[in-house]
N, C-alpha and C positions, 0 to 999 in steps of 0.2 A: 451487822456491819461486816464488811469484808476487808480483811487486812492484807489481801494479796496485792502484790505489786503488779501494776499493769505492764503487760509485755510491750517492749519497744521493738521496733523493726530493726533488724541488724542489716548491715550492708549485704550480707550473703542472701538474705530474704529478697531484697529488691532486685538483685542480680538474677536470682532464680525466677522471679516473676517476669522479668523482662525477657528472659530466654524462653520461658514457657508460654508467654502471651502470643496469641495469634497476631499475624501481621495486621497492622491498622490500615484502614482505607486511606490511600494517598491519592487525592484528586489530580495531582500532577504526574502520576505514574502513567506509563503508556497503557492504552486500553484499545482493543479493537473497536472500530466504528461499526462493524457489521453491515457495511453498505453492500447491497447485492451487486454482483458483477455479472451482467447478462452476456453470454457469449455472442459474438458478432458473426461468427462463421468464417472470419479471416484469422488464420493461425497466428500471424504476426501481431495483429491487434489484440487478440485474446491473450497472447503471452504477455503483452505489456499491461493489460488490465489485471492479470494475475500478479504481476510484479508489484502493483499498488498495495497488495496485502502485506508486503514487507514493511510498510510504514506503520502498520498496526502495532508492532512490537518495539518501535523506536520512540525515543523521546522526541519532542517536536523539533529540536535542532537537527535531528537526523532525517527528517522528512524531506528536506530540500534535495538531498542527494538522490533519493528514490524518485521524487517528482521530476527532477531534471533528466534522470535516466529514462523514465517513462515518456516524457515529452520528446526526447531525442529519438526514441524508438518509434513513436507514433509519427513524428515528422519524417523519418526515413521510410516508413511504410507508405506515406502519402507521396513522397518523391518517387518511390518505386512504381507507383501507379502511373505517374507521368512518363516514366522511362520505358514502360512496356510498349512494344510496337503496336500500333493501331492496325486494325484489319485494313487490307488494301481498299482504296477508294475505287469504285467502279469507274472506268474511263469510257468515254464515248469512242467507239471505233470510227475511224475515218470512213466515210462513205463516199460514194461518187458524187461529184458535184451535181446539184440540181440542174435540170435542163429547162 
């Protein structure tokens, strides 16, 4: 028979365990999606695609700011395509009137 008194956990022990314990997995914590971003060859568009990686480290309520920023940048890139002057259209040179 053992007459020893069972050890009870002191508040200091539980605090020490909490401090020394590795961080627990938090499914709600931000985590990278690791979605591949294939370069398009257009510097403006590629910069916006790289900007999407910023959302990987934000909580979901922070994603909207990144998405809106990227959407605006992509929209501006498309508008810039329309604003570029087109090559001149060949015109018909006036010729003498048929006889």
